[in-house]
C-alpha positions, 0 to 999 in steps of 0.5 A: 538110814539108806541115804546115810549109808550111800553118802558114807560109801561115796566118802569111802570110795573117794578116800581110797582113790577110786574116784580119781580124776586121773585117767592113769591106773593107780600104781601097783601096791608094794608086796604085802600091802592092801590094795585100795579095793581091798581096803574099801571092801574091808571098810564097807564091811565095817560100815555095814556092821556099824550101821546095824549096831546103830540101827539096833540101838536107836531104832524106833521100830515098835516091837511085835504087837499092836501099837496103842494110841491115846484114846484106845481102850485097854485093860478096862481103861483108856490109854491117855499117854504113849511113848514114841513107839506106841508100845509103852504108855499109861492107862487111866481107869474110866471112873473117879474112884471117889473122894478118899484119904490118901491111904484109902485111895491107894487101896481102892486102886490096888483092888482093881487088879494087878498093876493099878495104882495111884499116879505119880505127880508126873503121870497125873500132869500127863493125865490132866493134859490128856483129860482136857481133850479126852474128858475121861474123868469129870471131877472138879476136885483135886486128885491124889498122886503117889509122889510125896513132897515130904513125909505125910504130904503128897502132891495133888492136881486138879484135872479141870484147871491143872493147878498143882498143890500139896496136901496131907495124906490124912486129907481127902481128894479124888482118886484116879487109878492108872496102870502102865503097859 
C-alpha cells in the first residue's frame, strides 16, 4: 500500500507541473485560480482519504483476538478450515457420533451444545479434504450433510474416498458434527 501511494504521489506531482524540465518558474496563476501547489495539496488529501477507505474495505488484517490455524483445538473440537484472516472457520467434533438416520444425526449434533450441527455439503467436502491430512475422523462410512438434494434426500460423502452421493433421510450414515467460528 505504501508503494502504491508513493507512485500516485509522483503521478500527481507530475500532473501539476512540479516535475517540469524547464528551469523557468511557472507563470503566476490568474487571480482567484488555484496554484499547482494548492491543487496538488488538495489532490494529496483526497488521495489519502481514498487510500484509507480502500484499506478499510479490503484490508486482510485480522480483527482483535487469536488467529486460528487448521489443526488447532477450539470448543472441544479441531479446526479443519479457516478463511484468509484466520478469524473465521469451521471446527469438527473429534468423534464420529455414530451411524444414524438423518434426523437422529441432526439431534445428536445439537445435543453437543450451541452451534454444533450437521455440516453442509460444501463443509463436508472441506472436512474430507482436511481429514486426509489430519485424520480427525476414521470412519469408512458415508457421512450425512444438512444439504438436501430434493425433499427427503440429502447429500452424503465418504471421508475416506471423497465419494459424494445422495441418500434418503430415512437411511443411515455416519454423523460428523461441525461448528463455525
